[in-house]
PyMOL commands that place a pseudoatom at each C-alpha (Angstrom):
pseudoatom trace, name=CA, resn=MET, resi=1, chain=A, elem=C, hetatm=0, pos=[-41.870, 24.024, 45.247]
pseudoatom trace, name=CA, resn=GLU, resi=2, chain=A, elem=C, hetatm=0, pos=[-44.104, 24.676, 42.242]
pseudoatom trace, name=CA, resn=PHE, resi=3, chain=A, elem=C, hetatm=0, pos=[-41.943, 27.653, 41.334]
pseudoatom trace, name=CA, resn=ALA, resi=4, chain=A, elem=C, hetatm=0, pos=[-38.807, 25.429, 41.245]
pseudoatom trace, name=CA, resn=ILE, resi=5, chain=A, elem=C, hetatm=0, pos=[-40.534, 22.899, 38.953]
pseudoatom trace, name=CA, resn=ILE, resi=6, chain=A, elem=C, hetatm=0, pos=[-41.715, 25.666, 36.612]
pseudoatom trace, name=CA, resn=LEU, resi=7, chain=A, elem=C, hetatm=0, pos=[-38.190, 27.151, 36.585]
pseudoatom trace, name=CA, resn=ILE, resi=8, chain=A, elem=C, hetatm=0, pos=[-36.643, 23.747, 35.729]
pseudoatom trace, name=CA, resn=MET, resi=9, chain=A, elem=C, hetatm=0, pos=[-39.163, 23.261, 32.878]
pseudoatom trace, name=CA, resn=ILE, resi=10, chain=A, elem=C, hetatm=0, pos=[-38.371, 26.720, 31.490]
pseudoatom trace, name=CA, resn=LEU, resi=11, chain=A, elem=C, hetatm=0, pos=[-34.633, 25.932, 31.608]
pseudoatom trace, name=CA, resn=ILE, resi=12, chain=A, elem=C, hetatm=0, pos=[-35.210, 22.646, 29.750]
pseudoatom trace, name=CA, resn=VAL, resi=13, chain=A, elem=C, hetatm=0, pos=[-37.242, 24.406, 27.032]
pseudoatom trace, name=CA, resn=VAL, resi=14, chain=A, elem=C, hetatm=0, pos=[-34.545, 27.102, 26.666]
pseudoatom trace, name=CA, resn=ALA, resi=15, chain=A, elem=C, hetatm=0, pos=[-31.796, 24.437, 26.440]
pseudoatom trace, name=CA, resn=VAL, resi=16, chain=A, elem=C, hetatm=0, pos=[-33.694, 22.466, 23.787]
pseudoatom trace, name=CA, resn=ALA, resi=17, chain=A, elem=C, hetatm=0, pos=[-34.327, 25.649, 21.782]
pseudoatom trace, name=CA, resn=ALA, resi=18, chain=A, elem=C, hetatm=0, pos=[-30.623, 26.602, 22.017]
pseudoatom trace, name=CA, resn=ILE, resi=19, chain=A, elem=C, hetatm=0, pos=[-29.591, 23.157, 20.769]
pseudoatom trace, name=CA, resn=LYS, resi=20, chain=A, elem=C, hetatm=0, pos=[-32.035, 23.383, 17.859]
pseudoatom trace, name=CA, resn=LEU, resi=21, chain=A, elem=C, hetatm=0, pos=[-30.784, 26.840, 16.890]
pseudoatom trace, name=CA, resn=SER, resi=22, chain=A, elem=C, hetatm=0, pos=[-27.137, 25.746, 17.022]
pseudoatom trace, name=CA, resn=GLU, resi=23, chain=A, elem=C, hetatm=0, pos=[-27.912, 22.725, 14.803]
pseudoatom trace, name=CA, resn=ASP, resi=24, chain=A, elem=C, hetatm=0, pos=[-29.593, 24.955, 12.224]
pseudoatom trace, name=CA, resn=GLU, resi=25, chain=A, elem=C, hetatm=0, pos=[-26.493, 27.180, 12.085]
pseudoatom trace, name=CA, resn=VAL, resi=26, chain=A, elem=C, hetatm=0, pos=[-24.148, 24.316, 11.129]
pseudoatom trace, name=CA, resn=ASP, resi=27, chain=A, elem=C, hetatm=0, pos=[-23.009, 24.917, 7.585]
pseudoatom trace, name=CA, resn=PHE, resi=28, chain=A, elem=C, hetatm=0, pos=[-21.848, 22.324, 5.066]
pseudoatom trace, name=CA, resn=PRO, resi=29, chain=A, elem=C, hetatm=0, pos=[-20.462, 24.546, 2.302]
pseudoatom trace, name=CA, resn=PHE, resi=30, chain=A, elem=C, hetatm=0, pos=[-19.441, 21.657, 0.097]
pseudoatom trace, name=CA, resn=MET, resi=31, chain=A, elem=C, hetatm=0, pos=[-20.080, 20.559, -3.432]
pseudoatom trace, name=CA, resn=ARG, resi=32, chain=A, elem=C, hetatm=0, pos=[-18.832, 17.599, -5.422]
pseudoatom trace, name=CA, resn=ARG, resi=33, chain=A, elem=C, hetatm=0, pos=[-15.521, 18.083, -7.192]
pseudoatom trace, name=CA, resn=ASN, resi=34, chain=A, elem=C, hetatm=0, pos=[-15.611, 17.598, -10.933]
pseudoatom trace, name=CA, resn=THR, resi=35, chain=A, elem=C, hetatm=0, pos=[-12.708, 15.179, -10.841]
pseudoatom trace, name=CA, resn=LEU, resi=36, chain=A, elem=C, hetatm=0, pos=[-10.813, 13.237, -8.199]
pseudoatom trace, name=CA, resn=PHE, resi=37, chain=A, elem=C, hetatm=0, pos=[-7.446, 13.620, -9.948]
pseudoatom trace, name=CA, resn=SER, resi=38, chain=A, elem=C, hetatm=0, pos=[-5.655, 16.410, -11.746]
pseudoatom trace, name=CA, resn=PRO, resi=39, chain=A, elem=C, hetatm=0, pos=[-5.032, 15.729, -15.464]
pseudoatom trace, name=CA, resn=VAL, resi=40, chain=A, elem=C, hetatm=0, pos=[-1.377, 14.824, -14.713]
pseudoatom trace, name=CA, resn=GLU, resi=41, chain=A, elem=C, hetatm=0, pos=[-2.353, 12.453, -11.885]
pseudoatom trace, name=CA, resn=HIS, resi=42, chain=A, elem=C, hetatm=0, pos=[-5.043, 10.829, -14.021]
pseudoatom trace, name=CA, resn=GLN, resi=43, chain=A, elem=C, hetatm=0, pos=[-2.666, 10.341, -16.952]
pseudoatom trace, name=CA, resn=PHE, resi=44, chain=A, elem=C, hetatm=0, pos=[-0.034, 8.726, -14.716]
pseudoatom trace, name=CA, resn=LEU, resi=45, chain=A, elem=C, hetatm=0, pos=[-2.585, 6.488, -13.011]
pseudoatom trace, name=CA, resn=ASP, resi=46, chain=A, elem=C, hetatm=0, pos=[-3.762, 5.284, -16.399]
pseudoatom trace, name=CA, resn=MET, resi=47, chain=A, elem=C, hetatm=0, pos=[-0.206, 4.596, -17.596]
pseudoatom trace, name=CA, resn=ILE, resi=48, chain=A, elem=C, hetatm=0, pos=[0.785, 2.797, -14.362]
pseudoatom trace, name=CA, resn=GLU, resi=49, chain=A, elem=C, hetatm=0, pos=[-2.304, 0.584, -14.566]
pseudoatom trace, name=CA, resn=LYS, resi=50, chain=A, elem=C, hetatm=0, pos=[-1.537, -0.260, -18.197]
pseudoatom trace, name=CA, resn=ALA, resi=51, chain=A, elem=C, hetatm=0, pos=[2.112, -0.947, -17.334]
pseudoatom trace, name=CA, resn=VAL, resi=52, chain=A, elem=C, hetatm=0, pos=[1.664, -3.214, -14.291]
pseudoatom trace, name=CA, resn=GLY, resi=53, chain=A, elem=C, hetatm=0, pos=[-2.073, -3.461, -13.621]
pseudoatom trace, name=CA, resn=HIS, resi=54, chain=A, elem=C, hetatm=0, pos=[-2.104, -7.111, -14.640]
pseudoatom trace, name=CA, resn=GLU, resi=55, chain=A, elem=C, hetatm=0, pos=[0.252, -7.894, -11.745]
pseudoatom trace, name=CA, resn=PHE, resi=56, chain=A, elem=C, hetatm=0, pos=[-0.302, -5.224, -9.071]
pseudoatom trace, name=CA, resn=ARG, resi=57, chain=A, elem=C, hetatm=0, pos=[-3.105, -3.076, -7.732]
pseudoatom trace, name=CA, resn=VAL, resi=58, chain=A, elem=C, hetatm=0, pos=[-2.483, 0.668, -7.881]
pseudoatom trace, name=CA, resn=VAL, resi=59, chain=A, elem=C, hetatm=0, pos=[-3.611, 2.627, -4.825]
pseudoatom trace, name=CA, resn=SER, resi=60, chain=A, elem=C, hetatm=0, pos=[-3.391, 6.409, -4.936]
pseudoatom trace, name=CA, resn=ARG, resi=61, chain=A, elem=C, hetatm=0, pos=[-2.817, 9.138, -2.334]
pseudoatom trace, name=CA, resn=VAL, resi=62, chain=A, elem=C, hetatm=0, pos=[-1.639, 6.856, 0.429]
pseudoatom trace, name=CA, resn=LYS, resi=63, chain=A, elem=C, hetatm=0, pos=[-0.439, 8.200, 3.771]
pseudoatom trace, name=CA, resn=LEU, resi=64, chain=A, elem=C, hetatm=0, pos=[3.048, 7.090, 4.691]
pseudoatom trace, name=CA, resn=THR, resi=65, chain=A, elem=C, hetatm=0, pos=[1.681, 5.767, 7.999]
pseudoatom trace, name=CA, resn=ASP, resi=66, chain=A, elem=C, hetatm=0, pos=[-0.706, 3.497, 6.059]
pseudoatom trace, name=CA, resn=ILE, resi=67, chain=A, elem=C, hetatm=0, pos=[2.172, 1.475, 4.615]
pseudoatom trace, name=CA, resn=LEU, resi=68, chain=A, elem=C, hetatm=0, pos=[4.718, 1.765, 7.456]
pseudoatom trace, name=CA, resn=SER, resi=69, chain=A, elem=C, hetatm=0, pos=[4.587, 0.740, 11.088]
pseudoatom trace, name=CA, resn=LEU, resi=70, chain=A, elem=C, hetatm=0, pos=[7.020, 1.253, 13.944]
pseudoatom trace, name=CA, resn=ARG, resi=71, chain=A, elem=C, hetatm=0, pos=[9.596, -1.343, 14.884]
pseudoatom trace, name=CA, resn=ARG, resi=72, chain=A, elem=C, hetatm=0, pos=[9.156, -3.022, 18.233]
pseudoatom trace, name=CA, resn=ASN, resi=73, chain=A, elem=C, hetatm=0, pos=[11.022, -1.542, 21.196]
pseudoatom trace, name=CA, resn=THR, resi=74, chain=A, elem=C, hetatm=0, pos=[11.352, 1.853, 19.503]
pseudoatom trace, name=CA, resn=ASN, resi=75, chain=A, elem=C, hetatm=0, pos=[12.141, 4.642, 21.946]
pseudoatom trace, name=CA, resn=LYS, resi=76, chain=A, elem=C, hetatm=0, pos=[8.868, 6.458, 22.792]
pseudoatom trace, name=CA, resn=LYS, resi=77, chain=A, elem=C, hetatm=0, pos=[10.219, 9.913, 21.989]
pseudoatom trace, name=CA, resn=VAL, resi=78, chain=A, elem=C, hetatm=0, pos=[11.700, 8.742, 18.672]
pseudoatom trace, name=CA, resn=ALA, resi=79, chain=A, elem=C, hetatm=0, pos=[8.463, 6.905, 17.843]
pseudoatom trace, name=CA, resn=LYS, resi=80, chain=A, elem=C, hetatm=0, pos=[6.305, 9.964, 18.545]
pseudoatom trace, name=CA, resn=THR, resi=81, chain=A, elem=C, hetatm=0, pos=[8.479, 12.254, 16.415]
pseudoatom trace, name=CA, resn=ALA, resi=82, chain=A, elem=C, hetatm=0, pos=[8.651, 9.740, 13.561]
pseudoatom trace, name=CA, resn=LEU, resi=83, chain=A, elem=C, hetatm=0, pos=[4.879, 9.167, 13.569]
pseudoatom trace, name=CA, resn=LEU, resi=84, chain=A, elem=C, hetatm=0, pos=[4.175, 12.909, 13.583]
pseudoatom trace, name=CA, resn=ARG, resi=85, chain=A, elem=C, hetatm=0, pos=[6.460, 13.451, 10.582]
pseudoatom trace, name=CA, resn=ALA, resi=86, chain=A, elem=C, hetatm=0, pos=[5.201, 10.375, 8.724]
pseudoatom trace, name=CA, resn=GLY, resi=87, chain=A, elem=C, hetatm=0, pos=[1.571, 11.361, 9.340]
pseudoatom trace, name=CA, resn=ARG, resi=88, chain=A, elem=C, hetatm=0, pos=[2.077, 14.512, 7.264]
pseudoatom trace, name=CA, resn=LYS, resi=89, chain=A, elem=C, hetatm=0, pos=[3.555, 12.669, 4.274]
pseudoatom trace, name=CA, resn=GLN, resi=90, chain=A, elem=C, hetatm=0, pos=[1.648, 11.192, 1.362]
pseudoatom trace, name=CA, resn=ILE, resi=91, chain=A, elem=C, hetatm=0, pos=[2.688, 8.941, -1.522]
pseudoatom trace, name=CA, resn=ASP, resi=92, chain=A, elem=C, hetatm=0, pos=[1.066, 9.580, -4.907]
pseudoatom trace, name=CA, resn=TYR, resi=93, chain=A, elem=C, hetatm=0, pos=[0.742, 5.904, -5.877]
pseudoatom trace, name=CA, resn=VAL, resi=94, chain=A, elem=C, hetatm=0, pos=[1.543, 2.608, -4.173]
pseudoatom trace, name=CA, resn=LEU, resi=95, chain=A, elem=C, hetatm=0, pos=[1.745, -0.700, -6.009]
pseudoatom trace, name=CA, resn=VAL, resi=96, chain=A, elem=C, hetatm=0, pos=[0.410, -3.510, -3.826]
pseudoatom trace, name=CA, resn=ASN, resi=97, chain=A, elem=C, hetatm=0, pos=[0.327, -7.271, -4.216]
pseudoatom trace, name=CA, resn=LYS, resi=98, chain=A, elem=C, hetatm=0, pos=[-3.097, -8.272, -5.570]
pseudoatom trace, name=CA, resn=GLU, resi=99, chain=A, elem=C, hetatm=0, pos=[-3.361, -11.288, -3.277]
pseudoatom trace, name=CA, resn=ASP, resi=100, chain=A, elem=C, hetatm=0, pos=[-2.425, -9.934, 0.149]
pseudoatom trace, name=CA, resn=MET, resi=101, chain=A, elem=C, hetatm=0, pos=[-2.273, -6.146, -0.468]
pseudoatom trace, name=CA, resn=THR, resi=102, chain=A, elem=C, hetatm=0, pos=[1.388, -5.974, 0.652]
pseudoatom trace, name=CA, resn=PRO, resi=103, chain=A, elem=C, hetatm=0, pos=[3.038, -2.698, -0.412]
pseudoatom trace, name=CA, resn=VAL, resi=104, chain=A, elem=C, hetatm=0, pos=[5.543, -3.400, -3.181]
pseudoatom trace, name=CA, resn=LEU, resi=105, chain=A, elem=C, hetatm=0, pos=[6.584, 0.022, -4.535]
pseudoatom trace, name=CA, resn=ALA, resi=106, chain=A, elem=C, hetatm=0, pos=[5.956, 3.666, -3.621]
pseudoatom trace, name=CA, resn=LEU, resi=107, chain=A, elem=C, hetatm=0, pos=[5.760, 5.983, -6.607]
pseudoatom trace, name=CA, resn=ASP, resi=108, chain=A, elem=C, hetatm=0, pos=[5.674, 9.789, -6.686]
pseudoatom trace, name=CA, resn=ILE, resi=109, chain=A, elem=C, hetatm=0, pos=[5.202, 12.149, -9.612]
pseudoatom trace, name=CA, resn=VAL, resi=110, chain=A, elem=C, hetatm=0, pos=[7.456, 15.193, -9.792]
pseudoatom trace, name=CA, resn=HIS, resi=111, chain=A, elem=C, hetatm=0, pos=[6.393, 18.256, -11.767]
pseudoatom trace, name=CA, resn=ASN, resi=112, chain=A, elem=C, hetatm=0, pos=[6.976, 21.997, -11.864]
pseudoatom trace, name=CA, resn=LEU, resi=113, chain=A, elem=C, hetatm=0, pos=[3.407, 22.948, -12.738]
pseudoatom trace, name=CA, resn=GLY, resi=114, chain=A, elem=C, hetatm=0, pos=[1.857, 25.652, -10.589]
pseudoatom trace, name=CA, resn=LYS, resi=115, chain=A, elem=C, hetatm=0, pos=[3.614, 28.064, -8.248]
pseudoatom trace, name=CA, resn=GLU, resi=116, chain=A, elem=C, hetatm=0, pos=[5.515, 25.609, -6.078]
pseudoatom trace, name=CA, resn=GLY, resi=117, chain=A, elem=C, hetatm=0, pos=[5.421, 22.471, -8.175]
pseudoatom trace, name=CA, resn=HIS, resi=118, chain=A, elem=C, hetatm=0, pos=[4.834, 19.001, -6.805]
pseudoatom trace, name=CA, resn=LYS, resi=119, chain=A, elem=C, hetatm=0, pos=[7.556, 17.126, -4.902]
pseudoatom trace, name=CA, resn=THR, resi=120, chain=A, elem=C, hetatm=0, pos=[10.301, 18.867, -6.861]
pseudoatom trace, name=CA, resn=LYS, resi=121, chain=A, elem=C, hetatm=0, pos=[12.700, 18.490, -3.931]
pseudoatom trace, name=CA, resn=LYS, resi=122, chain=A, elem=C, hetatm=0, pos=[13.527, 14.990, -2.773]
pseudoatom trace, name=CA, resn=ASP, resi=123, chain=A, elem=C, hetatm=0, pos=[12.120, 14.320, 0.700]
pseudoatom trace, name=CA, resn=PHE, resi=124, chain=A, elem=C, hetatm=0, pos=[14.884, 12.481, 2.527]
pseudoatom trace, name=CA, resn=PHE, resi=125, chain=A, elem=C, hetatm=0, pos=[12.576, 11.536, 5.401]
pseudoatom trace, name=CA, resn=VAL, resi=126, chain=A, elem=C, hetatm=0, pos=[10.179, 9.742, 3.029]
pseudoatom trace, name=CA, resn=THR, resi=127, chain=A, elem=C, hetatm=0, pos=[13.019, 8.059, 1.123]
pseudoatom trace, name=CA, resn=GLY, resi=128, chain=A, elem=C, hetatm=0, pos=[14.781, 7.011, 4.348]
pseudoatom trace, name=CA, resn=ALA, resi=129, chain=A, elem=C, hetatm=0, pos=[11.591, 5.709, 5.947]
pseudoatom trace, name=CA, resn=LEU, resi=130, chain=A, elem=C, hetatm=0, pos=[10.676, 3.636, 2.896]
pseudoatom trace, name=CA, resn=ASP, resi=131, chain=A, elem=C, hetatm=0, pos=[14.248, 2.375, 2.526]
pseudoatom trace, name=CA, resn=SER, resi=132, chain=A, elem=C, hetatm=0, pos=[14.377, 1.253, 6.170]
pseudoatom trace, name=CA, resn=ALA, resi=133, chain=A, elem=C, hetatm=0, pos=[11.133, -0.678, 5.621]
pseudoatom trace, name=CA, resn=GLY, resi=134, chain=A, elem=C, hetatm=0, pos=[12.438, -2.290, 2.424]
pseudoatom trace, name=CA, resn=ILE, resi=135, chain=A, elem=C, hetatm=0, pos=[9.927, -0.570, 0.115]
pseudoatom trace, name=CA, resn=PRO, resi=136, chain=A, elem=C, hetatm=0, pos=[11.482, 0.818, -3.096]
pseudoatom trace, name=CA, resn=HIS, resi=137, chain=A, elem=C, hetatm=0, pos=[10.642, 4.444, -3.937]
pseudoatom trace, name=CA, resn=ALA, resi=138, chain=A, elem=C, hetatm=0, pos=[10.425, 5.702, -7.514]
pseudoatom trace, name=CA, resn=ARG, resi=139, chain=A, elem=C, hetatm=0, pos=[10.189, 9.376, -8.444]
pseudoatom trace, name=CA, resn=ILE, resi=140, chain=A, elem=C, hetatm=0, pos=[9.090, 9.982, -12.032]
pseudoatom trace, name=CA, resn=LYS, resi=141, chain=A, elem=C, hetatm=0, pos=[9.309, 13.440, -13.554]
pseudoatom trace, name=CA, resn=ALA, resi=142, chain=A, elem=C, hetatm=0, pos=[6.105, 14.380, -15.349]
pseudoatom trace, name=CA, resn=ARG, resi=143, chain=A, elem=C, hetatm=0, pos=[6.595, 15.221, -18.996]
pseudoatom trace, name=CA, resn=HIS, resi=144, chain=A, elem=C, hetatm=0, pos=[4.772, 14.730, -22.274]
pseudoatom trace, name=CA, resn=GLY, resi=145, chain=A, elem=C, hetatm=0, pos=[5.673, 11.858, -24.528]
pseudoatom trace, name=CA, resn=TYR, resi=146, chain=A, elem=C, hetatm=0, pos=[5.975, 9.053, -21.990]
pseudoatom trace, name=CA, resn=LYS, resi=147, chain=A, elem=C, hetatm=0, pos=[4.874, 5.683, -23.231]
pseudoatom trace, name=CA, resn=VAL, resi=148, chain=A, elem=C, hetatm=0, pos=[3.606, 2.781, -21.146]
pseudoatom trace, name=CA, resn=GLU, resi=149, chain=A, elem=C, hetatm=0, pos=[6.904, 0.973, -21.833]
pseudoatom trace, name=CA, resn=ASP, resi=150, chain=A, elem=C, hetatm=0, pos=[8.836, 3.896, -20.277]
pseudoatom trace, name=CA, resn=ILE, resi=151, chain=A, elem=C, hetatm=0, pos=[6.794, 3.711, -17.076]
pseudoatom trace, name=CA, resn=ARG, resi=152, chain=A, elem=C, hetatm=0, pos=[7.129, -0.076, -16.997]
pseudoatom trace, name=CA, resn=ALA, resi=153, chain=A, elem=C, hetatm=0, pos=[10.917, 0.150, -17.402]
pseudoatom trace, name=CA, resn=CYS, resi=154, chain=A, elem=C, hetatm=0, pos=[11.171, 2.680, -14.565]
pseudoatom trace, name=CA, resn=ILE, resi=155, chain=A, elem=C, hetatm=0, pos=[9.072, 0.493, -12.265]
pseudoatom trace, name=CA, resn=GLU, resi=156, chain=A, elem=C, hetatm=0, pos=[10.969, -2.672, -13.180]
pseudoatom trace, name=CA, resn=ALA, resi=157, chain=A, elem=C, hetatm=0, pos=[14.284, -0.939, -12.425]
pseudoatom trace, name=CA, resn=LYS, resi=158, chain=A, elem=C, hetatm=0, pos=[13.042, -0.449, -8.854]
pseudoatom trace, name=CA, resn=LEU, resi=159, chain=A, elem=C, hetatm=0, pos=[11.731, -4.014, -8.528]
pseudoatom trace, name=CA, resn=VAL, resi=160, chain=A, elem=C, hetatm=0, pos=[15.035, -5.833, -9.113]
pseudoatom trace, name=CA, resn=ALA, resi=161, chain=A, elem=C, hetatm=0, pos=[15.124, -7.245, -5.545]
pseudoatom trace, name=CA, resn=LEU, resi=162, chain=A, elem=C, hetatm=0, pos=[11.522, -8.469, -5.814]
pseudoatom trace, name=CA, resn=ARG, resi=163, chain=A, elem=C, hetatm=0, pos=[12.155, -10.079, -9.203]
pseudoatom trace, name=CA, resn=ARG, resi=164, chain=A, elem=C, hetatm=0, pos=[15.199, -11.903, -7.813]
pseudoatom trace, name=CA, resn=GLN, resi=165, chain=A, elem=C, hetatm=0, pos=[13.099, -13.117, -4.892]
pseudoatom trace, name=CA, resn=GLN, resi=166, chain=A, elem=C, hetatm=0, pos=[10.490, -14.349, -7.376]
pseudoatom trace, name=CA, resn=GLY, resi=167, chain=A, elem=C, hetatm=0, pos=[13.227, -16.110, -9.376]
pseudoatom trace, name=CA, resn=LYS, resi=168, chain=A, elem=C, hetatm=0, pos=[12.607, -13.945, -12.439]
pseudoatom trace, name=CA, resn=LEU, resi=169, chain=A, elem=C, hetatm=0, pos=[16.130, -12.469, -12.458]
pseudoatom trace, name=CA, resn=PRO, resi=170, chain=A, elem=C, hetatm=0, pos=[19.487, -14.199, -12.016]
pseudoatom trace, name=CA, resn=LEU, resi=171, chain=A, elem=C, hetatm=0, pos=[21.415, -13.624, -8.806]
pseudoatom trace, name=CA, resn=PRO, resi=172, chain=A, elem=C, hetatm=0, pos=[24.384, -11.243, -9.077]
pseudoatom trace, name=CA, resn=ALA, resi=173, chain=A, elem=C, hetatm=0, pos=[27.446, -12.905, -10.530]
pseudoatom trace, name=CA, resn=ALA, resi=174, chain=A, elem=C, hetatm=0, pos=[30.605, -13.466, -8.485]
pseudoatom trace, name=CA, resn=ASP, resi=175, chain=A, elem=C, hetatm=0, pos=[33.285, -10.750, -8.404]
pseudoatom trace, name=CA, resn=ASN, resi=176, chain=A, elem=C, hetatm=0, pos=[35.397, -12.406, -11.076]
pseudoatom trace, name=CA, resn=GLN, resi=177, chain=A, elem=C, hetatm=0, pos=[32.491, -12.698, -13.535]
pseudoatom trace, name=CA, resn=SER, resi=178, chain=A, elem=C, hetatm=0, pos=[30.551, -10.000, -15.329]
pseudoatom trace, name=CA, resn=SER, resi=179, chain=A, elem=C, hetatm=0, pos=[27.054, -9.168, -14.081]
pseudoatom trace, name=CA, resn=LEU, resi=180, chain=A, elem=C, hetatm=0, pos=[24.106, -7.066, -15.164]
pseudoatom trace, name=CA, resn=PHE, resi=181, chain=A, elem=C, hetatm=0, pos=[25.468, -4.076, -13.264]
pseudoatom trace, name=CA, resn=THR, resi=182, chain=A, elem=C, hetatm=0, pos=[29.174, -4.146, -14.123]
pseudoatom trace, name=CA, resn=PRO, resi=183, chain=A, elem=C, hetatm=0, pos=[30.242, -3.074, -17.607]
pseudoatom trace, name=CA, resn=THR, resi=184, chain=A, elem=C, hetatm=0, pos=[32.243, -5.664, -19.523]
pseudoatom trace, name=CA, resn=LYS, resi=185, chain=A, elem=C, hetatm=0, pos=[34.367, -3.000, -21.229]
pseudoatom trace, name=CA, resn=ARG, resi=186, chain=A, elem=C, hetatm=0, pos=[35.443, 0.543, -20.552]
pseudoatom trace, name=CA, resn=PRO, resi=187, chain=A, elem=C, hetatm=0, pos=[33.487, 3.516, -21.898]
pseudoatom trace, name=CA, resn=THR, resi=188, chain=A, elem=C, hetatm=0, pos=[34.354, 4.431, -25.478]
pseudoatom trace, name=CA, resn=ARG, resi=189, chain=A, elem=C, hetatm=0, pos=[33.681, 8.159, -25.194]
pseudoatom trace, name=CA, resn=PRO, resi=190, chain=A, elem=C, hetatm=0, pos=[36.698, 10.455, -25.498]
pseudoatom trace, name=CA, resn=VAL, resi=191, chain=A, elem=C, hetatm=0, pos=[38.412, 11.491, -22.303]
pseudoatom trace, name=CA, resn=LYS, resi=192, chain=A, elem=C, hetatm=0, pos=[39.962, 14.959, -22.083]
pseudoatom trace, name=CA, resn=THR, resi=193, chain=A, elem=C, hetatm=0, pos=[43.671, 14.837, -21.278]
pseudoatom trace, name=CA, resn=SER, resi=194, chain=A, elem=C, hetatm=0, pos=[45.309, 17.122, -18.745]
pseudoatom trace, name=CA, resn=ARG, resi=195, chain=A, elem=C, hetatm=0, pos=[48.593, 17.178, -20.708]
pseudoatom trace, name=CA, resn=GLN, resi=196, chain=A, elem=C, hetatm=0, pos=[49.327, 20.114, -22.952]
pseudoatom trace, name=CA, resn=VAL, resi=197, chain=A, elem=C, hetatm=0, pos=[49.642, 19.358, -26.648]
pseudoatom trace, name=CA, resn=ALA, resi=198, chain=A, elem=C, hetatm=0, pos=[52.912, 20.446, -28.258]
pseudoatom trace, name=CA, resn=ALA, resi=199, chain=A, elem=C, hetatm=0, pos=[52.586, 22.831, -31.170]
for i in range(1, 199): cmd.bond("trace and resi %d" % i, "trace and resi %d" % (i + 1))
show_as sticks, trace
zoom trace
């Protein structure tokens, strides 16, 4: 009986020692990054905040699943596939309503810097998912020389539906009247003719 008790105590000591040794071997090979954003990302964040920061909050690096949810009664197989795909996608910046944090606009930067570039090819899954949820998606190509007004104009072009809802833009005119989106006259640039000119 005493032998069994001694054996149990030895096993407990060995187990505790093994746990201690395994804890000491855990490595945390991390250090603080010098910056959270790349220079391009930081420049765009600054310009977006100057362009619309008075009206919206700018949230960066947002997972697609953070701003989208599944519709009710979605087929389980479809839901699983959609969530798996959406979970791998990330939006560079999302404009949200300051009061209730509702997503208003998804915004991605596109650039060819580095070996593969960043979002150079349009992701139709991301665009389709955002479109089905009623969230506009803007893709802005990174280049030097942008001004805050350029970024604001790009964002405002995507917020037409929201501005109409807010009463800040007129509703589209009837078919027989001119509107913001239908030209009142034909283009004035020359059009090449298919007829041969006589010499």
